[in-house]
PQR file with spaces between the fields and no chain letter, atoms N, CA, C, O and H, PARSE charges and radii, in Angstrom:
ATOM       1  N    UNK     1     -34.122   22.207    8.566 -0.4000 1.5000
ATOM       2  CA   UNK     1     -34.638   21.958    7.244 -0.0000 2.0000
ATOM       3  C    UNK     1     -35.692   23.009    6.921  0.5500 1.7000
ATOM       4  O    UNK     1     -36.854   22.837    7.290 -0.5500 1.4000
ATOM       5  N    UNK     2     -35.323   24.089    6.246 -0.4000 1.5000
ATOM       6  CA   UNK     2     -36.312   25.094    5.870 -0.0000 2.0000
ATOM       7  C    UNK     2     -37.316   24.538    4.864  0.5500 1.7000
ATOM       8  O    UNK     2     -36.972   23.789    3.950 -0.5500 1.4000
ATOM       9  H    UNK     2     -34.379   24.229    5.947  0.4000 1.0000
ATOM      10  N    UNK     3     -38.541   24.927    5.065 -0.4000 1.5000
ATOM      11  CA   UNK     3     -39.639   24.533    4.174 -0.0000 2.0000
ATOM      12  C    UNK     3     -40.411   25.794    3.822  0.5500 1.7000
ATOM      13  O    UNK     3     -40.852   26.526    4.708 -0.5500 1.4000
ATOM      14  H    UNK     3     -38.821   25.536    5.808  0.4000 1.0000
ATOM      15  N    UNK     4     -40.574   26.044    2.541 -0.4000 1.5000
ATOM      16  CA   UNK     4     -41.334   27.197    2.072 -0.0000 2.0000
ATOM      17  C    UNK     4     -42.496   26.687    1.234  0.5500 1.7000
ATOM      18  O    UNK     4     -42.316   25.859    0.341 -0.5500 1.4000
ATOM      19  H    UNK     4     -40.216   25.449    1.821  0.4000 1.0000
ATOM      20  N    UNK     5     -43.691   27.189    1.529 -0.4000 1.5000
ATOM      21  CA   UNK     5     -44.885   26.842    0.765 -0.0000 2.0000
ATOM      22  C    UNK     5     -45.345   28.111    0.050  0.5500 1.7000
ATOM      23  O    UNK     5     -45.737   29.084    0.694 -0.5500 1.4000
ATOM      24  H    UNK     5     -43.838   27.862    2.254  0.4000 1.0000
ATOM      25  N    UNK     6     -45.297   28.097   -1.270 -0.4000 1.5000
ATOM      26  CA   UNK     6     -45.694   29.235   -2.090 -0.0000 2.0000
ATOM      27  C    UNK     6     -47.033   28.902   -2.731  0.5500 1.7000
ATOM      28  O    UNK     6     -47.166   27.896   -3.427 -0.5500 1.4000
ATOM      29  H    UNK     6     -44.978   27.307   -1.794  0.4000 1.0000
ATOM      30  N    UNK     7     -48.014   29.744   -2.494 -0.4000 1.5000
ATOM      31  CA   UNK     7     -49.325   29.544   -3.110 -0.0000 2.0000
ATOM      32  C    UNK     7     -49.564   30.680   -4.084  0.5500 1.7000
ATOM      33  O    UNK     7     -49.501   31.855   -3.722 -0.5500 1.4000
ATOM      34  H    UNK     7     -47.906   30.562   -1.929  0.4000 1.0000
ATOM      35  N    UNK     8     -49.843   30.306   -5.338 -0.4000 1.5000
ATOM      36  CA   UNK     8     -50.099   31.278   -6.389 -0.0000 2.0000
ATOM      37  C    UNK     8     -51.309   30.811   -7.188  0.5500 1.7000
ATOM      38  O    UNK     8     -51.669   29.634   -7.163 -0.5500 1.4000
ATOM      39  H    UNK     8     -49.894   29.352   -5.632  0.4000 1.0000
ATOM      40  N    UNK     9     -51.928   31.743   -7.894 -0.4000 1.5000
ATOM      41  CA   UNK     9     -52.988   31.319   -8.801 -0.0000 2.0000
ATOM      42  C    UNK     9     -52.351   30.656  -10.013  0.5500 1.7000
ATOM      43  O    UNK     9     -51.194   30.917  -10.343 -0.5500 1.4000
ATOM      44  H    UNK     9     -51.636   32.699   -7.915  0.4000 1.0000
ATOM      45  N    UNK    10     -53.113   29.801  -10.665 -0.4000 1.5000
ATOM      46  CA   UNK    10     -52.604   29.051  -11.819 -0.0000 2.0000
ATOM      47  C    UNK    10     -52.158   29.999  -12.929  0.5500 1.7000
ATOM      48  O    UNK    10     -52.691   31.096  -13.090 -0.5500 1.4000
ATOM      49  H    UNK    10     -54.053   29.588  -10.397  0.4000 1.0000
ATOM      50  N    UNK    11     -51.172   29.544  -13.680 -0.4000 1.5000
ATOM      51  CA   UNK    11     -50.775   30.306  -14.853 -0.0000 2.0000
ATOM      52  C    UNK    11     -49.283   30.569  -14.982  0.5500 1.7000
ATOM      53  O    UNK    11     -48.824   30.988  -16.045 -0.5500 1.4000
ATOM      54  H    UNK    11     -50.739   28.652  -13.549  0.4000 1.0000
ATOM      55  N    UNK    12     -48.519   30.334  -13.927 -0.4000 1.5000
ATOM      56  CA   UNK    12     -47.073   30.555  -14.020 -0.0000 2.0000
ATOM      57  C    UNK    12     -46.453   29.478  -14.912  0.5500 1.7000
ATOM      58  O    UNK    12     -46.876   28.322  -14.899 -0.5500 1.4000
ATOM      59  H    UNK    12     -48.891   29.994  -13.064  0.4000 1.0000
ATOM      60  N    UNK    13     -45.460   29.875  -15.673 -0.4000 1.5000
ATOM      61  CA   UNK    13     -44.765   28.910  -16.527 -0.0000 2.0000
ATOM      62  C    UNK    13     -43.786   28.093  -15.688  0.5500 1.7000
ATOM      63  O    UNK    13     -43.464   28.456  -14.557 -0.5500 1.4000
ATOM      64  H    UNK    13     -45.116   30.814  -15.683  0.4000 1.0000
ATOM      65  N    UNK    14     -43.328   27.004  -16.250 -0.4000 1.5000
ATOM      66  CA   UNK    14     -42.319   26.184  -15.583 -0.0000 2.0000
ATOM      67  C    UNK    14     -41.060   27.008  -15.314  0.5500 1.7000
ATOM      68  O    UNK    14     -40.442   26.878  -14.257 -0.5500 1.4000
ATOM      69  H    UNK    14     -43.589   26.709  -17.169  0.4000 1.0000
ATOM      70  N    UNK    15     -40.688   27.844  -16.260 -0.4000 1.5000
ATOM      71  CA   UNK    15     -39.501   28.689  -16.105 -0.0000 2.0000
ATOM      72  C    UNK    15     -39.678   29.689  -14.958  0.5500 1.7000
ATOM      73  O    UNK    15     -38.740   29.935  -14.200 -0.5500 1.4000
ATOM      74  H    UNK    15     -41.190   27.949  -17.119  0.4000 1.0000
ATOM      75  N    UNK    16     -40.860   30.256  -14.831 -0.4000 1.5000
ATOM      76  CA   UNK    16     -41.130   31.185  -13.734 -0.0000 2.0000
ATOM      77  C    UNK    16     -41.054   30.478  -12.387  0.5500 1.7000
ATOM      78  O    UNK    16     -40.495   31.011  -11.428 -0.5500 1.4000
ATOM      79  H    UNK    16     -41.622   30.056  -15.446  0.4000 1.0000
ATOM      80  N    UNK    17     -41.618   29.277  -12.319 -0.4000 1.5000
ATOM      81  CA   UNK    17     -41.572   28.519  -11.063 -0.0000 2.0000
ATOM      82  C    UNK    17     -40.137   28.125  -10.720  0.5500 1.7000
ATOM      83  O    UNK    17     -39.742   28.157   -9.555 -0.5500 1.4000
ATOM      84  H    UNK    17     -42.072   28.844  -13.098  0.4000 1.0000
ATOM      85  N    UNK    18     -39.365   27.756  -11.729 -0.4000 1.5000
ATOM      86  CA   UNK    18     -37.951   27.430  -11.493 -0.0000 2.0000
ATOM      87  C    UNK    18     -37.205   28.639  -10.955  0.5500 1.7000
ATOM      88  O    UNK    18     -36.355   28.500  -10.076 -0.5500 1.4000
ATOM      89  H    UNK    18     -39.686   27.730  -12.676  0.4000 1.0000
ATOM      90  N    UNK    19     -37.509   29.818  -11.468 -0.4000 1.5000
ATOM      91  CA   UNK    19     -36.861   31.044  -10.992 -0.0000 2.0000
ATOM      92  C    UNK    19     -37.241   31.339   -9.546  0.5500 1.7000
ATOM      93  O    UNK    19     -36.397   31.767   -8.759 -0.5500 1.4000
ATOM      94  H    UNK    19     -38.200   29.931  -12.182  0.4000 1.0000
ATOM      95  N    UNK    20     -38.502   31.115   -9.191 -0.4000 1.5000
ATOM      96  CA   UNK    20     -38.948   31.306   -7.807 -0.0000 2.0000
ATOM      97  C    UNK    20     -38.154   30.391   -6.879  0.5500 1.7000
ATOM      98  O    UNK    20     -37.649   30.836   -5.849 -0.5500 1.4000
ATOM      99  H    UNK    20     -39.188   30.768   -9.830  0.4000 1.0000
ATOM     100  N    UNK    21     -38.045   29.120   -7.240 -0.4000 1.5000
ATOM     101  CA   UNK    21     -37.307   28.157   -6.415 -0.0000 2.0000
ATOM     102  C    UNK    21     -35.834   28.578   -6.297  0.5500 1.7000
ATOM     103  O    UNK    21     -35.263   28.551   -5.207 -0.5500 1.4000
ATOM     104  H    UNK    21     -38.456   28.759   -8.077  0.4000 1.0000
ATOM     105  N    UNK    22     -35.241   28.957   -7.401 -0.4000 1.5000
ATOM     106  CA   UNK    22     -33.834   29.380   -7.397 -0.0000 2.0000
ATOM     107  C    UNK    22     -33.623   30.599   -6.494  0.5500 1.7000
ATOM     108  O    UNK    22     -32.708   30.616   -5.671 -0.5500 1.4000
ATOM     109  H    UNK    22     -35.706   28.979   -8.286  0.4000 1.0000
ATOM     110  N    UNK    23     -34.464   31.606   -6.651 -0.4000 1.5000
ATOM     111  CA   UNK    23     -34.311   32.844   -5.877 -0.0000 2.0000
ATOM     112  C    UNK    23     -34.568   32.643   -4.387  0.5500 1.7000
ATOM     113  O    UNK    23     -33.854   33.199   -3.553 -0.5500 1.4000
ATOM     114  H    UNK    23     -35.208   31.592   -7.320  0.4000 1.0000
ATOM     115  N    UNK    24     -35.579   31.853   -4.052 -0.4000 1.5000
ATOM     116  CA   UNK    24     -35.865   31.619   -2.633 -0.0000 2.0000
ATOM     117  C    UNK    24     -34.756   30.803   -1.980  0.5500 1.7000
ATOM     118  O    UNK    24     -34.385   31.050   -0.833 -0.5500 1.4000
ATOM     119  H    UNK    24     -36.159   31.401   -4.730  0.4000 1.0000
ATOM     120  N    UNK    25     -34.236   29.841   -2.711 -0.4000 1.5000
ATOM     121  CA   UNK    25     -33.124   29.051   -2.194 -0.0000 2.0000
ATOM     122  C    UNK    25     -31.923   29.952   -1.947  0.5500 1.7000
ATOM     123  O    UNK    25     -31.297   29.882   -0.890 -0.5500 1.4000
ATOM     124  H    UNK    25     -34.537   29.640   -3.643  0.4000 1.0000
ATOM     125  N    UNK    26     -31.606   30.789   -2.912 -0.4000 1.5000
ATOM     126  CA   UNK    26     -30.469   31.709   -2.788 -0.0000 2.0000
ATOM     127  C    UNK    26     -30.645   32.629   -1.576  0.5500 1.7000
ATOM     128  O    UNK    26     -29.685   32.890   -0.851 -0.5500 1.4000
ATOM     129  H    UNK    26     -32.116   30.846   -3.770  0.4000 1.0000
ATOM     130  N    UNK    27     -31.855   33.115   -1.359 -0.4000 1.5000
ATOM     131  CA   UNK    27     -32.124   33.993   -0.216 -0.0000 2.0000
ATOM     132  C    UNK    27     -31.874   33.277    1.105  0.5500 1.7000
ATOM     133  O    UNK    27     -31.240   33.836    2.000 -0.5500 1.4000
ATOM     134  H    UNK    27     -32.634   32.903   -1.949  0.4000 1.0000
ATOM     135  N    UNK    28     -32.365   32.045    1.239 -0.4000 1.5000
ATOM     136  CA   UNK    28     -32.157   31.305    2.488 -0.0000 2.0000
ATOM     137  C    UNK    28     -30.682   30.976    2.710  0.5500 1.7000
ATOM     138  O    UNK    28     -30.211   30.970    3.847 -0.5500 1.4000
ATOM     139  H    UNK    28     -32.880   31.590    0.512  0.4000 1.0000
ATOM     140  N    UNK    29     -29.958   30.706    1.636 -0.4000 1.5000
ATOM     141  CA   UNK    29     -28.523   30.447    1.748 -0.0000 2.0000
ATOM     142  C    UNK    29     -27.812   31.722    2.206  0.5500 1.7000
ATOM     143  O    UNK    29     -26.981   31.677    3.113 -0.5500 1.4000
ATOM     144  H    UNK    29     -30.341   30.711    0.712  0.4000 1.0000
ATOM     145  N    UNK    30     -28.133   32.851    1.586 -0.4000 1.5000
ATOM     146  CA   UNK    30     -27.459   34.113    1.892 -0.0000 2.0000
ATOM     147  C    UNK    30     -27.841   34.698    3.252  0.5500 1.7000
ATOM     148  O    UNK    30     -26.979   35.189    3.981 -0.5500 1.4000
ATOM     149  H    UNK    30     -28.807   32.888    0.849  0.4000 1.0000
ATOM     150  N    UNK    31     -29.109   34.647    3.587 -0.4000 1.5000
ATOM     151  CA   UNK    31     -29.579   35.287    4.818 -0.0000 2.0000
ATOM     152  C    UNK    31     -29.423   34.387    6.039  0.5500 1.7000
ATOM     153  O    UNK    31     -28.959   34.839    7.086 -0.5500 1.4000
ATOM     154  H    UNK    31     -29.808   34.247    2.995  0.4000 1.0000
ATOM     155  N    UNK    32     -29.802   33.129    5.916 -0.4000 1.5000
ATOM     156  CA   UNK    32     -29.795   32.226    7.063 -0.0000 2.0000
ATOM     157  C    UNK    32     -28.641   31.226    7.054  0.5500 1.7000
ATOM     158  O    UNK    32     -28.490   30.435    7.984 -0.5500 1.4000
ATOM     159  H    UNK    32     -30.179   32.762    5.065  0.4000 1.0000
ATOM     160  N    UNK    33     -27.823   31.267    5.990 -0.4000 1.5000
ATOM     161  CA   UNK    33     -26.678   30.359    5.853 -0.0000 2.0000
ATOM     162  C    UNK    33     -27.104   28.888    5.845  0.5500 1.7000
ATOM     163  O    UNK    33     -26.401   28.024    6.368 -0.5500 1.4000
ATOM     164  H    UNK    33     -27.946   31.911    5.234  0.4000 1.0000
ATOM     165  N    UNK    34     -28.267   28.619    5.242 -0.4000 1.5000
ATOM     166  CA   UNK    34     -28.752   27.246    5.122 -0.0000 2.0000
ATOM     167  C    UNK    34     -28.115   26.575    3.925  0.5500 1.7000
ATOM     168  O    UNK    34     -27.750   27.239    2.954 -0.5500 1.4000
ATOM     169  H    UNK    34     -28.839   29.321    4.817  0.4000 1.0000
ATOM     170  N    UNK    35     -27.982   25.265    3.989 -0.4000 1.5000
ATOM     171  CA   UNK    35     -27.439   24.505    2.873 -0.0000 2.0000
ATOM     172  C    UNK    35     -28.558   24.266    1.859  0.5500 1.7000
ATOM     173  O    UNK    35     -29.670   23.898    2.237 -0.5500 1.4000
ATOM     174  H    UNK    35     -28.278   24.726    4.777  0.4000 1.0000
ATOM     175  N    UNK    36     -28.267   24.475    0.570 -0.4000 1.5000
ATOM     176  CA   UNK    36     -29.308   24.285   -0.451 -0.0000 2.0000
ATOM     177  C    UNK    36     -29.944   22.898   -0.411  0.5500 1.7000
ATOM     178  O    UNK    36     -31.138   22.757   -0.672 -0.5500 1.4000
ATOM     179  H    UNK    36     -27.363   24.774    0.263  0.4000 1.0000
ATOM     180  N    UNK    37     -29.161   21.882   -0.089 -0.4000 1.5000
ATOM     181  CA   UNK    37     -29.703   20.520   -0.064 -0.0000 2.0000
ATOM     182  C    UNK    37     -30.674   20.280    1.093  0.5500 1.7000
ATOM     183  O    UNK    37     -31.320   19.234    1.155 -0.5500 1.4000
ATOM     184  H    UNK    37     -28.190   21.996    0.123  0.4000 1.0000
ATOM     185  N    UNK    38     -30.778   21.241    2.007 -0.4000 1.5000
ATOM     186  CA   UNK    38     -31.717   21.116    3.116 -0.0000 2.0000
ATOM     187  C    UNK    38     -32.989   21.932    2.903  0.5500 1.7000
ATOM     188  O    UNK    38     -33.911   21.869    3.717 -0.5500 1.4000
ATOM     189  H    UNK    38     -30.253   22.091    1.957  0.4000 1.0000
ATOM     190  N    UNK    39     -33.044   22.687    1.827 -0.4000 1.5000
ATOM     191  CA   UNK    39     -34.167   23.591    1.581 -0.0000 2.0000
ATOM     192  C    UNK    39     -35.216   22.912    0.702  0.5500 1.7000
ATOM     193  O    UNK    39     -34.907   22.363   -0.356 -0.5500 1.4000
ATOM     194  H    UNK    39     -32.295   22.738    1.166  0.4000 1.0000
ATOM     195  N    UNK    40     -36.450   22.963    1.163 -0.4000 1.5000
ATOM     196  CA   UNK    40     -37.578   22.396    0.423 -0.0000 2.0000
ATOM     197  C    UNK    40     -38.563   23.502    0.099  0.5500 1.7000
ATOM     198  O    UNK    40     -38.962   24.266    0.979 -0.5500 1.4000
ATOM     199  H    UNK    40     -36.702   23.409    2.022  0.4000 1.0000
ATOM     200  N    UNK    41     -38.955   23.589   -1.165 -0.4000 1.5000
ATOM     201  CA   UNK    41     -39.904   24.606   -1.604 -0.0000 2.0000
ATOM     202  C    UNK    41     -41.022   23.913   -2.374  0.5500 1.7000
ATOM     203  O    UNK    41     -40.774   23.160   -3.315 -0.5500 1.4000
ATOM     204  H    UNK    41     -38.631   22.969   -1.880  0.4000 1.0000
ATOM     205  N    UNK    42     -42.247   24.182   -1.961 -0.4000 1.5000
ATOM     206  CA   UNK    42     -43.424   23.608   -2.617 -0.0000 2.0000
ATOM     207  C    UNK    42     -44.232   24.750   -3.220  0.5500 1.7000
ATOM     208  O    UNK    42     -44.555   25.724   -2.540 -0.5500 1.4000
ATOM     209  H    UNK    42     -42.448   24.794   -1.196  0.4000 1.0000
ATOM     210  N    UNK    43     -44.551   24.621   -4.488 -0.4000 1.5000
ATOM     211  CA   UNK    43     -45.404   25.611   -5.152 -0.0000 2.0000
ATOM     212  C    UNK    43     -46.764   24.972   -5.377  0.5500 1.7000
ATOM     213  O    UNK    43     -46.883   23.943   -6.042 -0.5500 1.4000
ATOM     214  H    UNK    43     -44.289   23.829   -5.041  0.4000 1.0000
ATOM     215  N    UNK    44     -47.782   25.597   -4.813 -0.4000 1.5000
ATOM     216  CA   UNK    44     -49.154   25.129   -5.000 -0.0000 2.0000
ATOM     217  C    UNK    44     -49.871   26.129   -5.891  0.5500 1.7000
ATOM     218  O    UNK    44     -49.915   27.324   -5.600 -0.5500 1.4000
ATOM     219  H    UNK    44     -47.686   26.433   -4.273  0.4000 1.0000
ATOM     220  N    UNK    45     -50.429   25.622   -6.976 -0.4000 1.5000
ATOM     221  CA   UNK    45     -51.202   26.480   -7.860 -0.0000 2.0000
ATOM     222  C    UNK    45     -52.683   26.316   -7.531  0.5500 1.7000
ATOM     223  O    UNK    45     -53.215   25.206   -7.514 -0.5500 1.4000
ATOM     224  H    UNK    45     -50.394   24.651   -7.212  0.4000 1.0000
ATOM     225  N    UNK    46     -53.322   27.432   -7.275 -0.4000 1.5000
ATOM     226  CA   UNK    46     -54.715   27.451   -6.860 -0.0000 2.0000
ATOM     227  C    UNK    46     -55.562   28.009   -8.008  0.5500 1.7000
ATOM     228  O    UNK    46     -55.209   29.030   -8.599 -0.5500 1.4000
ATOM     229  H    UNK    46     -52.890   28.334   -7.288  0.4000 1.0000
ATOM     230  N    UNK    47     -56.654   27.356   -8.319 -0.4000 1.5000
ATOM     231  CA   UNK    47     -57.567   27.884   -9.334 -0.0000 2.0000
ATOM     232  C    UNK    47     -58.106   29.228   -8.854  0.5500 1.7000
ATOM     233  O    UNK    47     -58.383   29.413   -7.669 -0.5500 1.4000
ATOM     234  H    UNK    47     -56.940   26.526   -7.839  0.4000 1.0000
ATOM     235  N    UNK    48     -58.249   30.160   -9.789 -0.4000 1.5000
ATOM     236  CA   UNK    48     -58.718   31.496   -9.423 -0.0000 2.0000
ATOM     237  C    UNK    48     -60.100   31.477   -8.783  0.5500 1.7000
ATOM     238  O    UNK    48     -60.434   32.376   -8.011 -0.5500 1.4000
ATOM     239  H    UNK    48     -58.024   30.010  -10.752  0.4000 1.0000
ATOM     240  N    UNK    49     -60.905   30.468   -9.090 -0.4000 1.5000
ATOM     241  CA   UNK    49     -62.229   30.371   -8.468 -0.0000 2.0000
ATOM     242  C    UNK    49     -62.129   29.951   -7.003  0.5500 1.7000
ATOM     243  O    UNK    49     -63.117   30.001   -6.271 -0.5500 1.4000
ATOM     244  H    UNK    49     -60.634   29.738   -9.717  0.4000 1.0000
ATOM     245  N    UNK    50     -60.919   29.532   -6.571 -0.4000 1.5000
ATOM     246  CA   UNK    50     -60.699   29.118   -5.183 -0.0000 2.0000
ATOM     247  C    UNK    50     -59.827   30.105   -4.416  0.5500 1.7000
ATOM     248  O    UNK    50     -59.301   29.773   -3.354 -0.5500 1.4000
ATOM     249  H    UNK    50     -60.116   29.491   -7.166  0.4000 1.0000
ATOM     250  N    UNK    51     -59.670   31.325   -4.953 -0.4000 1.5000
ATOM     251  CA   UNK    51     -58.812   32.329   -4.334 -0.0000 2.0000
ATOM     252  C    UNK    51     -59.625   33.610   -4.217  0.5500 1.7000
ATOM     253  O    UNK    51     -60.225   34.061   -5.192 -0.5500 1.4000
ATOM     254  H    UNK    51     -60.097   31.595   -5.815  0.4000 1.0000
ATOM     255  N    UNK    52     -59.644   34.191   -3.031 -0.4000 1.5000
ATOM     256  CA   UNK    52     -60.398   35.414   -2.824 -0.0000 2.0000
ATOM     257  C    UNK    52     -59.500   36.638   -2.819  0.5500 1.7000
ATOM     258  O    UNK    52     -58.356   36.580   -2.369 -0.5500 1.4000
ATOM     259  H    UNK    52     -59.157   33.824   -2.239  0.4000 1.0000
ATOM     260  N    UNK    53     -60.025   37.738   -3.319 -0.4000 1.5000
ATOM     261  CA   UNK    53     -59.275   38.989   -3.400 -0.0000 2.0000
ATOM     262  C    UNK    53     -60.263   40.141   -3.353  0.5500 1.7000
ATOM     263  O    UNK    53     -61.247   40.141   -4.093 -0.5500 1.4000
ATOM     264  H    UNK    53     -60.954   37.784   -3.685  0.4000 1.0000
ATOM     265  N    UNK    54     -60.019   41.113   -2.506 -0.4000 1.5000
ATOM     266  CA   UNK    54     -60.892   42.288   -2.363 -0.0000 2.0000
ATOM     267  C    UNK    54     -62.353   41.921   -2.150  0.5500 1.7000
ATOM     268  O    UNK    54     -63.250   42.579   -2.676 -0.5500 1.4000
ATOM     269  H    UNK    54     -59.220   41.114   -1.905  0.4000 1.0000
ATOM     270  N    UNK    55     -62.584   40.879   -1.386 -0.4000 1.5000
ATOM     271  CA   UNK    55     -63.945   40.499   -1.041 -0.0000 2.0000
ATOM     272  C    UNK    55     -64.685   39.699   -2.099  0.5500 1.7000
ATOM     273  O    UNK    55     -65.896   39.506   -1.997 -0.5500 1.4000
ATOM     274  H    UNK    55     -61.855   40.344   -0.958  0.4000 1.0000
ATOM     275  N    UNK    56     -63.966   39.232   -3.117 -0.4000 1.5000
ATOM     276  CA   UNK    56     -64.629   38.416   -4.139 -0.0000 2.0000
ATOM     277  C    UNK    56     -63.648   37.374   -4.662  0.5500 1.7000
ATOM     278  O    UNK    56     -62.445   37.469   -4.420 -0.5500 1.4000
ATOM     279  H    UNK    56     -62.982   39.389   -3.199  0.4000 1.0000
ATOM     280  N    UNK    57     -64.162   36.386   -5.372 -0.4000 1.5000
ATOM     281  CA   UNK    57     -63.297   35.375   -5.967 -0.0000 2.0000
ATOM     282  C    UNK    57     -62.454   36.023   -7.061  0.5500 1.7000
ATOM     283  O    UNK    57     -62.925   36.912   -7.770 -0.5500 1.4000
ATOM     284  H    UNK    57     -65.140   36.309   -5.569  0.4000 1.0000
ATOM     285  N    UNK    58     -61.224   35.583   -7.193 -0.4000 1.5000
ATOM     286  CA   UNK    58     -60.291   36.214   -8.124 -0.0000 2.0000
ATOM     287  C    UNK    58     -60.783   36.175   -9.558  0.5500 1.7000
ATOM     288  O    UNK    58     -60.602   37.149  -10.289 -0.5500 1.4000
ATOM     289  H    UNK    58     -60.841   34.861   -6.617  0.4000 1.0000
ATOM     290  N    UNK    59     -61.403   35.072   -9.988 -0.4000 1.5000
ATOM     291  CA   UNK    59     -61.888   35.033  -11.369 -0.0000 2.0000
ATOM     292  C    UNK    59     -62.989   36.069  -11.597  0.5500 1.7000
ATOM     293  O    UNK    59     -63.054   36.670  -12.670 -0.5500 1.4000
ATOM     294  H    UNK    59     -61.549   34.281   -9.394  0.4000 1.0000
ATOM     295  N    UNK    60     -63.857   36.287  -10.599 -0.4000 1.5000
ATOM     296  CA   UNK    60     -64.885   37.325  -10.713 -0.0000 2.0000
ATOM     297  C    UNK    60     -64.250   38.711  -10.702  0.5500 1.7000
ATOM     298  O    UNK    60     -64.658   39.588  -11.464 -0.5500 1.4000
ATOM     299  H    UNK    60     -63.804   35.799   -9.728  0.4000 1.0000
ATOM     300  N    UNK    61     -63.258   38.911   -9.844 -0.4000 1.5000
ATOM     301  CA   UNK    61     -62.563   40.192   -9.758 -0.0000 2.0000
ATOM     302  C    UNK    61     -61.903   40.540  -11.095  0.5500 1.7000
ATOM     303  O    UNK    61     -61.975   41.680  -11.554 -0.5500 1.4000
ATOM     304  H    UNK    61     -62.926   38.199   -9.226  0.4000 1.0000
ATOM     305  N    UNK    62     -61.257   39.541  -11.715 -0.4000 1.5000
ATOM     306  CA   UNK    62     -60.610   39.779  -13.010 -0.0000 2.0000
ATOM     307  C    UNK    62     -61.632   40.130  -14.085  0.5500 1.7000
ATOM     308  O    UNK    62     -61.385   41.004  -14.917 -0.5500 1.4000
ATOM     309  H    UNK    62     -61.198   38.615  -11.342  0.4000 1.0000
ATOM     310  N    UNK    63     -62.778   39.451  -14.073 -0.4000 1.5000
ATOM     311  CA   UNK    63     -63.839   39.771  -15.042 -0.0000 2.0000
ATOM     312  C    UNK    63     -64.308   41.205  -14.850  0.5500 1.7000
ATOM     313  O    UNK    63     -64.484   41.948  -15.816 -0.5500 1.4000
ATOM     314  H    UNK    63     -62.978   38.741  -13.398  0.4000 1.0000
ATOM     315  N    UNK    64     -64.507   41.584  -13.600 -0.4000 1.5000
ATOM     316  CA   UNK    64     -64.983   42.930  -13.289 -0.0000 2.0000
ATOM     317  C    UNK    64     -63.962   43.984  -13.696  0.5500 1.7000
ATOM     318  O    UNK    64     -64.322   44.992  -14.305 -0.5500 1.4000
ATOM     319  H    UNK    64     -64.365   40.981  -12.816  0.4000 1.0000
ATOM     320  N    UNK    65     -62.703   43.764  -13.369 -0.4000 1.5000
ATOM     321  CA   UNK    65     -61.681   44.762  -13.698 -0.0000 2.0000
ATOM     322  C    UNK    65     -61.385   44.799  -15.191  0.5500 1.7000
ATOM     323  O    UNK    65     -61.098   45.866  -15.734 -0.5500 1.4000
ATOM     324  H    UNK    65     -62.411   42.946  -12.874  0.4000 1.0000
ATOM     325  N    UNK    66     -61.449   43.654  -15.864 -0.4000 1.5000
ATOM     326  CA   UNK    66     -61.214   43.675  -17.308 -0.0000 2.0000
ATOM     327  C    UNK    66     -62.385   44.338  -18.023  0.5500 1.7000
ATOM     328  O    UNK    66     -62.188   44.989  -19.049 -0.5500 1.4000
ATOM     329  H    UNK    66     -61.683   42.787  -15.423  0.4000 1.0000
ATOM     330  N    UNK    67     -63.595   44.185  -17.504 -0.4000 1.5000
ATOM     331  CA   UNK    67     -64.763   44.857  -18.099 -0.0000 2.0000
ATOM     332  C    UNK    67     -64.632   46.358  -17.920  0.5500 1.7000
ATOM     333  O    UNK    67     -64.991   47.126  -18.813 -0.5500 1.4000
ATOM     334  H    UNK    67     -63.755   43.655  -16.670  0.4000 1.0000
ATOM     335  N    UNK    68     -64.119   46.783  -16.767 -0.4000 1.5000
ATOM     336  CA   UNK    68     -63.899   48.198  -16.520 -0.0000 2.0000
ATOM     337  C    UNK    68     -62.844   48.774  -17.441  0.5500 1.7000
ATOM     338  O    UNK    68     -62.986   49.902  -17.912 -0.5500 1.4000
ATOM     339  H    UNK    68     -63.827   46.159  -16.042  0.4000 1.0000
ATOM     340  N    UNK    69     -61.795   48.028  -17.706 -0.4000 1.5000
ATOM     341  CA   UNK    69     -60.740   48.483  -18.609 -0.0000 2.0000
ATOM     342  C    UNK    69     -61.258   48.557  -20.041  0.5500 1.7000
ATOM     343  O    UNK    69     -60.887   49.461  -20.790 -0.5500 1.4000
ATOM     344  H    UNK    69     -61.679   47.111  -17.323  0.4000 1.0000
ATOM     345  N    UNK    70     -62.119   47.604  -20.426 -0.4000 1.5000
ATOM     346  CA   UNK    70     -62.670   47.596  -21.784 -0.0000 2.0000
ATOM     347  C    UNK    70     -63.511   48.848  -22.018  0.5500 1.7000
ATOM     348  O    UNK    70     -63.456   49.434  -23.099 -0.5500 1.4000
ATOM     349  H    UNK    70     -62.420   46.870  -19.817  0.4000 1.0000
ATOM     350  N    UNK    71     -64.286   49.262  -21.021 -0.4000 1.5000
ATOM     351  CA   UNK    71     -65.137   50.440  -21.156 -0.0000 2.0000
ATOM     352  C    UNK    71     -64.294   51.694  -21.294  0.5500 1.7000
ATOM     353  O    UNK    71     -64.657   52.606  -22.036 -0.5500 1.4000
ATOM     354  H    UNK    71     -64.331   48.786  -20.142  0.4000 1.0000
ATOM     355  N    UNK    72     -63.175   51.750  -20.588 -0.4000 1.5000
ATOM     356  CA   UNK    72     -62.309   52.931  -20.650 -0.0000 2.0000
ATOM     357  C    UNK    72     -61.635   53.079  -22.008  0.5500 1.7000
ATOM     358  O    UNK    72     -61.339   54.194  -22.437 -0.5500 1.4000
ATOM     359  H    UNK    72     -62.880   51.009  -19.985  0.4000 1.0000
ATOM     360  N    UNK    73     -61.393   51.961  -22.684 -0.4000 1.5000
ATOM     361  CA   UNK    73     -60.715   52.019  -23.960 -0.0000 2.0000
ATOM     362  C    UNK    73     -61.669   52.247  -25.130  0.5500 1.7000
ATOM     363  O    UNK    73     -61.228   52.505  -26.250 -0.5500 1.4000
ATOM     364  H    UNK    73     -61.634   51.055  -22.335  0.4000 1.0000
ATOM     365  N    UNK    74     -62.968   52.154  -24.875 -0.4000 1.5000
ATOM     366  CA   UNK    74     -63.947   52.331  -25.964 -0.0000 2.0000
ATOM     367  C    UNK    74     -64.141   53.812  -26.278  0.5500 1.7000
ATOM     368  O    UNK    74     -64.924   54.159  -27.162 -0.5500 1.4000
ATOM     369  H    UNK    74     -63.326   51.944  -23.965  0.4000 1.0000
């Protein structure tokens, strides 16, 4: 019984999550010859304030990088 746990930051649409489940299921069927009815996929959405990236929280990182992009466009 394959189990896949996908952790992403919040914001994916229902359609995007459905595509992730479809594609991962297809991969396990094709590569490992698993039956789709035995495959379990869990998507956990994590708030950006609870996810770290490049040594800082993701929401802070996005603020910093978006501020940098704003200055370049001025």
